[in-house]
C-alpha positions in Angstrom: -26.7 -104.7 131.9 -24.4 -101.9 132.1 -21.6 -102.2 134.6 -21.6 -100.0 137.9 -18.8 -97.9 139.4 -18.5 -97.1 143.1 -17.1 -93.5 144.0 -16.7 -92.3 147.6 -17.4 -88.7 147.8 -17.2 -87.2 151.2 -18.3 -90.3 152.9 -21.1 -91.0 150.7 -21.2 -93.7 148.4 -22.3 -92.8 144.8 -23.4 -95.3 142.3 -22.5 -94.2 138.8 -23.6 -96.0 135.6 -21.1 -96.0 132.7 -21.5 -96.9 129.1 -19.1 -98.5 126.6 -17.6 -95.7 124.3 -19.1 -95.8 120.9 -15.8 -96.1 119.2 -17.4 -97.2 115.9 -19.6 -94.1 115.6 -16.7 -91.6 116.1 -14.7 -93.4 113.5 -17.7 -93.1 110.9 -18.0 -89.3 111.7 -14.2 -88.8 111.1 -14.2 -90.7 107.9 -17.3 -88.5 106.7 -15.6 -85.4 107.5 -12.5 -86.5 105.6 -14.6 -87.5 102.7 -16.3 -84.2 102.4 -13.0 -82.2 102.8 -11.6 -84.3 99.9 -14.7 -83.8 97.8 -14.8 -80.1 98.4 -11.0 -79.7 97.6 -11.6 -81.7 94.4 -14.4 -79.6 93.2 -12.7 -76.3 94.1 -9.5 -77.8 92.0 -11.7 -78.7 89.0 -13.5 -75.3 89.0 -9.9 -73.5 89.1 -8.8 -75.7 86.3 -12.0 -75.3 84.4 -11.6 -71.5 84.4 -7.9 -71.0 84.0 -7.0 -74.3 82.0 -10.0 -75.1 80.2 -8.6 -77.3 77.7 -7.3 -79.8 80.4 -10.9 -80.3 81.5 -12.7 -83.5 80.6 -15.4 -82.6 78.0 -18.1 -84.3 80.2 -17.2 -82.2 83.2 -17.1 -78.7 81.4 -20.8 -77.8 81.2 -21.4 -78.8 85.0 -18.4 -77.3 86.2 -19.2 -74.0 84.4 -22.6 -73.9 85.9 -21.2 -74.5 89.4 -18.6 -71.8 89.1 -21.3 -69.5 87.7 -23.6 -70.0 90.6 -20.7 -69.6 93.3 -19.8 -66.3 91.5 -23.3 -65.0 91.7 -23.7 -66.0 95.3 -20.4 -64.3 96.2 -21.7 -61.0 94.6 -19.5 -61.2 91.4 -21.2 -60.2 88.2 -22.5 -63.2 86.3 -20.3 -64.5 83.6 -20.6 -64.8 80.0 -20.4 -68.4 79.3 -20.1 -70.6 76.2 -22.1 -73.5 76.4 -21.4 -76.7 74.8 -23.2 -78.0 71.5 -22.5 -81.4 70.3 -23.7 -80.7 66.7 -21.4 -79.5 63.9 -24.3 -78.4 61.7 -25.2 -75.4 63.9 -23.2 -72.4 63.7 -22.2 -70.2 66.7 -25.2 -68.6 68.2 -26.2 -67.0 71.5 -28.9 -68.1 73.8 -32.0 -66.0 72.8 -33.1 -63.6 75.4 -30.6 -64.5 78.1 -28.5 -61.5 79.3 -24.7 -62.0 78.9 -24.9 -65.8 77.9 -23.4 -67.2 74.8 -23.8 -70.6 73.2 -21.3 -72.1 70.8 -20.7 -75.0 68.7 -17.9 -77.6 68.8 -14.8 -76.7 67.1 -12.9 -78.8 64.7 -10.2 -79.7 67.5 -13.0 -80.7 69.8 -12.0 -78.2 72.5 -14.0 -75.3 74.1 -13.1 -72.2 76.1 -15.5 -71.0 78.5 -13.9 -67.6 79.3 -15.8 -65.3 81.7 -16.4 -61.6 81.3 -15.1 -59.9 84.3 -16.6 -57.1 86.1 -15.8 -53.9 84.1 -12.8 -51.6 84.7 -14.4 -48.7 86.3 -11.5 -46.3 85.2 -12.5 -47.2 81.4 -15.6 -45.3 80.5 -15.9 -47.6 77.5 -16.4 -50.8 79.5 -20.2 -52.2 79.8 -21.7 -53.8 82.7 -22.1 -57.6 81.9 -25.7 -57.7 82.9 -26.6 -54.8 80.6 -25.9 -56.8 77.4 -28.5 -59.3 76.0 -27.4 -61.1 72.9 -30.0 -62.5 70.5 -29.6 -65.6 68.2 -29.6 -63.5 65.1 -26.3 -64.1 63.6 -25.3 -61.1 61.5 -21.9 -62.2 60.0 -18.6 -64.0 60.9 -14.9 -63.8 60.0 -12.0 -65.7 60.5 -11.7 -65.2 64.3 -14.8 -63.4 65.2 -18.7 -63.5 64.8 -21.2 -60.8 65.0 -24.8 -61.0 66.4 -27.5 -58.6 67.2 -28.3 -57.7 70.7 -29.8 -55.2 73.1 -27.7 -52.9 75.4 -29.7 -51.7 78.3 -29.1 -48.2 79.8 -27.2 -45.4 78.1 -24.2 -46.9 76.0 -20.7 -46.0 77.4 -20.1 -43.8 74.4 -22.5 -41.2 75.9 -20.2 -41.3 79.0 -17.1 -40.8 77.0 -18.4 -38.0 74.8 -21.2 -36.4 77.1 -21.5 -33.3 74.9 -22.0 -35.0 71.5 -24.9 -34.6 69.5 -25.5 -38.0 68.0 -26.7 -38.4 64.2 -29.0 -41.2 65.5 -31.0 -41.2 68.7 -29.5 -43.4 71.5 -31.9 -44.4 74.1 -31.0 -44.2 77.8 -33.2 -47.3 78.5 -32.3 -49.9 75.7 -30.6 -49.7 72.3 -30.4 -52.5 69.6 -26.6 -53.0 68.8 -24.4 -55.4 67.1 -22.0 -57.6 69.3 -18.9 -59.0 67.9 -17.1 -61.6 69.8 -14.2 -63.8 69.3 -14.5 -67.5 68.3 -14.1 -69.8 71.3 -11.0 -71.2 69.6 -9.5 -68.0 68.7 -5.6 -67.8 68.8 -3.8 -65.4 70.9 -2.7 -63.4 67.9 -6.3 -63.1 66.8 -7.4 -62.2 70.2 -4.6 -59.5 70.3 -5.7 -58.2 66.9 -9.3 -58.1 68.2 -8.2 -55.9 71.1 -6.2 -53.7 68.7 -9.3 -53.1 67.0 -11.3 -52.1 70.2 -8.2 -49.8 71.1 -8.4 -48.3 67.5 -12.1 -47.8 67.6 -11.9 -45.8 71.0 -9.6 -43.3 69.2 -11.6 -43.1 66.0 -14.2 -40.5 67.3 -17.2 -40.2 65.0 -18.1 -40.1 61.4 -21.5 -40.8 59.8 -19.9 -43.2 57.2 -17.7 -45.1 59.5 -19.2 -47.6 61.9 -19.1 -46.3 65.7 -18.2 -48.3 68.7 -20.7 -47.8 71.6 -19.1 -49.8 74.2 -16.8 -52.9 74.8 -15.3 -55.4 77.3 -11.5 -55.4 77.1 -11.0 -58.8 79.2 -8.5 -60.4 77.3 -9.9 -63.8 78.0 -13.2 -62.7 76.3 -13.5 -59.4 74.5 -16.6 -57.8 73.3 -17.1 -55.0 70.7 -20.4 -53.3 70.8 -21.2 -51.2 67.7 -24.2 -49.4 66.2 -26.5 -51.7 64.6 -27.0 -51.7 60.7 -30.4 -53.1 59.9 -29.9 -54.0 56.2 -26.6 -55.8 56.7 -23.4 -55.9 54.6 -23.4 -54.4 51.2 -22.2 -57.5 49.5 -25.3 -59.5 50.3 -27.5 -56.5 49.3 -25.6 -56.4 45.8 -26.5 -60.0 45.2 -30.1 -59.6 45.9 -30.6 -56.9 43.4 -31.7 -59.2 40.6 -32.9 -62.0 42.8 -36.8 -61.9 42.7 -36.9 -64.2 45.8 -36.6 -61.0 47.7 -39.2 -58.3 48.2 -38.4 -54.8 46.6 -38.0 -53.4 50.1 -35.3 -56.0 51.0 -33.1 -55.0 47.8 -31.2 -52.1 46.6 -31.9 -50.3 43.2 -29.3 -49.4 40.6 -29.8 -45.7 41.5 -28.9 -46.3 45.0 -25.5 -47.6 44.2 -23.6 -44.3 43.4 -24.7 -42.5 46.8 -23.5 -45.6 48.5 -20.0 -45.6 46.9 -19.8 -41.9 47.6 -20.5 -42.5 51.1 -17.6 -45.1 51.5 -15.4 -42.5 49.7 -16.3 -39.9 52.3 -15.5 -42.3 55.0 -12.1 -43.1 53.5 -11.4 -39.3 53.2 -11.9 -39.1 57.0 -9.4 -41.9 57.5 -6.8 -40.6 55.1 -7.0 -37.1 56.8 -6.1 -38.6 60.0 -3.2 -40.8 58.3 -5.0 -43.9 58.9 -4.7 -46.8 56.3 -7.7 -49.2 56.3 -6.3 -52.1 54.4 -9.5 -54.0 53.9 -11.9 -51.9 51.8 -14.4 -54.3 50.4 -18.1 -54.6 49.9 -18.3 -57.2 52.8 -17.0 -54.5 55.2 -19.6 -51.8 54.1 -22.8 -51.9 56.3 -26.0 -50.5 55.4 -28.6 -48.7 57.8 -32.5 -48.9 57.4 -32.1 -45.3 55.9 -29.5 -46.6 53.4 -26.7 -44.9 54.9 -23.2 -46.8 54.2 -20.9 -47.3 57.0 -17.2 -48.6 56.4 -16.5 -51.1 59.1 -14.1 -53.7 60.2 -11.0 -51.9 61.5 -9.0 -54.8 62.5 -6.4 -54.3 59.8 -6.3 -50.4 60.2 -3.0 -48.9 60.8 -1.7 -45.3 61.8 1.3 -43.9 59.5 2.8 -40.8 60.1 4.7 -41.3 56.7 1.4 -42.3 54.9 2.8 -45.8 54.1 3.0 -48.9 56.5 5.0 -52.2 55.9 3.2 -55.1 57.4 4.9 -57.8 59.3 2.4 -60.5 58.3 -0.9 -61.6 59.1 -4.0 -62.6 57.1 -4.8 -60.0 54.3 -7.4 -59.8 51.5 -5.2 -60.7 48.6 -7.7 -60.0 45.8 -8.3 -56.6 47.0 -4.8 -55.5 47.4 -2.4 -53.4 45.3 0.7 -55.0 43.6 3.1 -53.0 45.9 1.3 -54.5 48.9 1.4 -58.1 47.3 5.1 -57.8 46.2 6.6 -55.6 49.1 4.0 -55.6 51.8 3.6 -51.7 51.7 0.4 -50.2 52.4 -0.6 -46.5 52.0 -3.7 -44.3 51.1 -3.0 -45.0 47.5 -3.3 -48.8 48.2 -6.7 -48.2 49.7 -7.5 -46.3 46.5 -6.8 -49.5 44.7 -9.0 -51.5 47.0 -11.7 -49.0 46.5 -11.4 -49.6 42.7 -12.1 -53.2 43.5 -15.1 -52.4 45.7 -16.5 -50.2 42.7 -16.0 -53.4 40.6 -18.0 -55.4 43.3 -20.8 -53.0 43.3 -21.3 -52.6 39.7 -20.9 -56.5 39.0 -23.6 -56.9 41.6 -21.5 -58.8 44.1 -19.5 -61.0 41.9 -16.1 -62.1 43.3 -13.0 -60.5 41.8 -10.5 -62.6 39.7 -12.8 -65.7 40.4 -10.7 -67.8 38.0 -7.4 -66.5 39.3 -5.8 -68.6 42.4 -4.5 -66.3 45.3 -0.9 -67.0 44.7 -1.3 -66.1 40.9 -2.8 -62.6 41.4 0.4 -61.0 41.5 1.9 -62.3 38.2 -1.4 -61.6 36.7 -1.4 -57.9 37.7 2.3 -57.6 36.7 1.5 -58.8 33.3 -0.9 -55.8 33.0 -4.0 -57.6 33.5 -7.0 -56.0 35.4 -10.5 -56.8 36.2 -13.1 -56.7 33.3 -15.8 -54.0 32.9 -19.1 -54.8 34.6 -22.2 -54.6 32.4 -24.1 -52.1 34.5 -21.2 -49.6 35.2 -21.7 -46.0 33.7 -18.9 -45.1 31.2 -17.6 -42.3 33.4 -17.5 -44.6 36.3 -15.5 -47.1 34.3 -12.7 -44.4 33.7 -12.8 -43.5 37.6 -12.6 -47.4 38.5 -9.6 -48.0 36.1 -7.7 -45.2 37.3 -7.6 -46.6 40.9 -5.8 -49.5 39.2 -2.7 -47.7 38.0 0.5 -49.6 38.5 2.3 -46.6 40.0 0.8 -45.3 43.2 1.2 -41.5 42.4 -0.7 -42.0 39.2 -3.8 -43.1 41.1 -6.3 -40.4 42.1 -6.6 -39.3 45.7 -9.6 -40.5 47.6 -10.7 -36.9 48.0 -10.7 -36.4 44.2 -13.0 -39.5 43.8 -15.4 -38.3 46.6 -15.7 -35.0 45.1 -16.2 -36.4 41.6 -19.1 -38.5 42.9 -20.6 -35.6 44.9 -20.7 -33.5 41.7 -22.4 -36.2 39.5 -25.0 -36.8 42.3 -25.7 -33.0 42.7 -26.1 -32.4 38.8 -28.1 -35.5 37.9 -31.8 -35.6 39.1 -32.0 -39.3 39.3 -30.0 -39.3 42.6 -32.4 -36.5 44.1 -30.7 -33.8 45.9 -28.4 -33.4 48.8 -29.6 -32.1 51.9 -27.1 -30.7 54.6 -27.8 -31.1 58.2 -25.9 -30.8 61.3 -26.2 -34.2 62.9 -22.6 -34.8 63.5 -20.9 -34.9 66.7 -17.2 -34.3 67.2 -14.9 -35.0 70.3 -13.0 -31.7 69.7 -14.8 -28.6 71.1 -12.5 -26.1 69.1 -13.5 -27.8 65.7 -16.8 -26.7 64.3 -19.1 -30.0 63.5 -18.9 -30.7 59.8 -22.0 -31.0 57.9 -23.6 -34.5 57.3 -24.8 -35.2 53.8 -28.3 -37.0 53.6 -29.3 -38.5 50.4 -32.9 -37.9 49.9 
């Protein structure tokens, strides 16, 4: 029975029923609100730490927090992130989630840690930047290096290169709907110095313009946390693997090169090097692994991460990873690079080509290469190399840089041989170049047919 209270209002007695305040219920509500606030604050804290300090996040929380942060960003109207997802197995190599736009999956690294950097919305002032949703990465891994991995993919819409150079006549057709591309990404555990080198490669390729025998950039993401480099796709892959297939009967004829196709390929590489040399650019990593081949057998020199500009035509390095067995003696001893050190490396590439993909100095340790060269030793003569090519190759390895031929001399020699020898067909000239300089007439593109 609830107690009654009597009130006298204007001479009238009013009986009012009162109840005991539900103190317990109010207390539970207050506690519930406090708990919700604490949990929400904790989730926000963990998400922030997950994004900006990923290595401090416990491994079992990483995948869940990445998904939560992605959904929150999507609801807020921010472009969906590119996400590295955890894979517990060490046997699988890095690979993207097939058929999922802007989503990348990675394997566990040796230190057990993962970075899950997110691709930011593009910088609208940089015409090279892609929209994250426009990029679809496949599970087809094309190659990998010390700090980067390359996959095939699709880029929806017109590539950014068409916005940067709208008046260009491209030597291959770019669709405004979708294009097959190659996508180069840094490894999840790449060091700051390696990411910086990757970003430098992006900057360099923006300034490179176009040449049919150099790999062209179509777009990029310059976000330092997760840089992405998008280039044209070369269907046949790298030259080194193709060389090793030539005498492998496990591959179909259509999957292999022929001996007669080798000279046109090395000529095209020399043609790309002539273009770089004329612009006072030193490649520093000329090797068969860095030459890509299209389905039309067009060779494209790639991997510009070690490229340097030099007005004096020589460059002194301050360190970093370098391809020792492709380097000239002056590079090994004094860290000096020039157009003539690229010629030395090109000579090693010729040796790789005509040895059908063998490894140079396979019995010599890296720290013994310089003494080996100082003693006058050089790579041997491959069995399948023509005699005239042997002379050309060995001239690239003269001890004194000035005694080595210019790359333009080599290129012209190759061209003359192909033009005079019916085994190489004939050279057809076409105007499929494009150029960024309206004052300069487009050079001719040489098509081997």
